[in-house]
N, C-alpha and C positions, 0 to 999 in steps of 0.2 A: 374501163373509163366510167366515171360516175355520171348519173343522169344529168346533173347540173352542168357538168363540163361539156357533155354532148350538146346540151341546149345552148351554151355560150358560143360554141363553135358554129353550130348550124345556123344561128341567128345572123352570123356575119357572112356576107356575100364575098366572093373572090374579088369583086370590084372594090369593095370597101378596103380589103387588105392591101390591094395594089395602090389605091389612092393614098392611103395613109403612109405606105412605104415610100412612095415617090415624094410626098410632101416632106417627110423627115430627111430623106437623103438630099433633097434640094437645099433644105435649110443647112445641113451640115456642110455641103459644098461651099456655101456662101459664108457661113458664120462659125464653122467648127473651131474649137479652141486648139491652140498650139501648146500641147502639154508634153513635158520631157519624156514621160514614160510611154507616150504614143509613138516615139521614134525608135522603139526597140521591140523585139519579141523575145528577148532574153528572159527566161523564166524567173531567174533570181531578181532581176530588176522589176519585173511585174509583181512578184511576191512582195518586195519592199514597198512598192507604191500602194498596193492593196491594203497592207497593214497600216500604212500611214493615212490612208483615206478613210479608215474605219472611224466614223463619228468625228471627222476633222474636215474643215473647209479645204477646198482645192487650193486656194491661194496660199494657205499656210503649209500645205504639203509640198508645194513647189519650192518654197524657201528652204526646205530641209532635204529634199530628195537627192539633188545633185551632190551636195556635200557628203551625205551619207554614202552614196555610191562611190564617191571619190576615195573616202577613207576606208570603206569596207566593200570592195568591188566584187566579191564572190562569196559563196557559201563557206569556204574554208576560213576566210578572214573574219566572217561574222561569228563562226563557231569559236574562234580563239579570242575574240575581243573581251576585255574585262568590263565588268558592269559599270564602273564610273565613266569610262569613255563612251560606252553604249548609251547610257542615259544622257550624257552631255550632248551627243549627236541627236538624241531624240527630244531634248529639252525644247519646250514650246509647242509640241504636238499634243500634249496631254495624254492621259491614260498610259502611264509609263509601263504598266504590265504588258501592254502590246509589244513593247521592245523586247521584253524577256521571253515572251511567247514566240516572237519572230526568231530569236536566237535558238530557242528550244526546237522549233521546226527545222531550222538549218542543221542542227545536230542530228536529228533523226534522218534527214535526207542524206547527210554525209555518212552516217554510221550504217544505216539500213539499206540505202539505195546507191551507195557508192558515189554520192554527189550528183546523181542524175535525177532530175525532177520527175516525180510520178505524173503520168498523163491519164490517170484513172480517178474519177470523182470519189469513189469509195475510199481509195488509198489516200487521197488528198485530205478528206474529212477526218482521217485518223491523226493528222498532224496537229500539233498544238496551235490554237488560235485560228484554225480554219474550219468554217462551217459551210452551210449550204451556199450562201451567196459568194463567199470568197473563193470556194472551189470552182464554182461556175465561172466567175470572173477570170480566174487564172487560166482555165481551159479555153475560154473565148479569146482572151487577149494574148496569151503566150503561145497557144497552139492552134488558134483559129478554129476551134471545134464548134459545131453548131448546137451549142447548149444555151438555153434561155437564161439570161442574167437579169434579175429583177431587183433593183434598189428602189428607194422611195420615188425618185424622179421618173424612172422608167415605168413604175407602177402608175404614176399619175398620168403619164402620156397615154398608156393603153386604156385606162379607165375613161379619160376625157375624150380621146379621139373616137372611141367606140361606144360612148354613152353607157358605160357599165357602172353599176352601183358599187360604192366603196366597201360593201360587206363581203365582196368576193375575195377569197383568200389568194395569196401568191401562188399556192399550189394549183388552184383552179386556173388562175390567169396564165400560168406557164404554158398551157396547151395552146393558147392564142399566140403567145410570144414565140413559141417554137415554130409555128407555121410562118411567121413573118421573117425569119432569118434568111437573107439572100444566100444562095448556094456559093460556098467558098469565100464569103465575106462576113463572117461572124464578128471579127474584131472591129472592122469598119462600121458595121451596122450597130453594134452596141455602143461604140463611141458616139455615133450619130444620135441614138436614142437618149444617151445621157446628156448631151449638149442641148438637145431639143427640150428635154425635161427641165434642165436647169434654167432655161430661158422662159418657161411658162410664167404667166403673170402671178402676182401675189394672190389675186382673187381666185384664180383657178387652183392654186396650191392649197388654199384654205378649204376648198370643197373636198379635198382628199387628204385629210390628216393622216399621220402615221398610225398604223394599227396598234403600236405600243408607244407609250410616252416615256421619254428619258427623265429620270429623276433629277431634281434640282442639284446643282453643283455646290452652291454656297452653303457652308455648314455641313457638307456631306462627308462620309468616310473617304470618298475619292479625293476631296480637297485636302483632307488631313494627310492622306498617304503621299500625295504629291508634295506637300509642304515638308514632310519628313525627308523625302528624297532630295529635295532642293537644299535643305540644311546640310545634309551629309555631303552633297557635291561641293558645297562651299567650305564647310568646316573640316572635312576629311574624317575626323574621329571625335566622338563625344562619349561621355558616360551616359548610360541609359537615363539616369536621373536628370542630367543636364538637358538631354534631348527632350524628354517628356515635359519638363518645365516650360519648354517653348511652345507646347501644343495645348490648345484649349479644348479640343474635342473631348466629350465625356467618355467616349469609348477608346481613348488613346492607348490604353494597355492592350486591348484586343487588336487594335490596328497594328501596333508594334509587333505583337506575336504573329499576326498574319503575314506581315512583311518578312519576318524572319523565316516562317514556314515556307514561304514562296521563294526563298533564296535571294531576296533583294538585299538583305542586310545580314551581317554576322556580328557576333559578340565574342571578343577575344580579349583576355586580360582586362576585363571590365570596360572595354571601349567598344562602341558601336561604329561599324564602318559599312560602306557599300560593299557587297560581296562581289 
């Protein structure tokens, strides 16, 4: 353990940890949100919700989650779904590449793991679209494992409640987060942390900005990619020339090539379609 991490932990008294823990659990008991993915520990359902919640507001994810699960109830159905229907179910969530990575992860789970969801962090992080945070969230919410889950709201809670400077990394903060998980209640605890963090005042949130800033959407490659996919969902098939005439982005040729390389679109007999 690094010296700074030892200092962070030693500066906190057990009474401080207990006080903050009681405060957060009391809040959750009174004001916890009723979210559909909290009513299950089905790993597939949790995986879908976590992909939807990546850089998307909770309210928007709620609108899509139940319909998605109804149409694609398990790994096998997700593996078989064609791209147009997948993107139609995902429409409105943004970052359409997440939908493709979600299906790619399902394919690996079915092919390499016999449809059984891995319960090991290192194995999870080898799946498409799953990094440090998502793997921890899946282990906590689907398997109730005592692993620290740290998103921007949970980070703000820990920094604010313990008076820690915003320069502390999530890796350093995880040593404190680990100590606070109640025995056998990891899923409940992290739901409580998330809701408490979401309810923090705007003034407090400004004190702890994200460590990395998201690039602007307007005029970005992401906006152009999404526009191309929406056009093809509506028009079904267009020539490349017709399609690119509808796009104003200066890098539209590169964006088109990238979408093709990522298997979002295909070109056959001179026509561009969703793959």
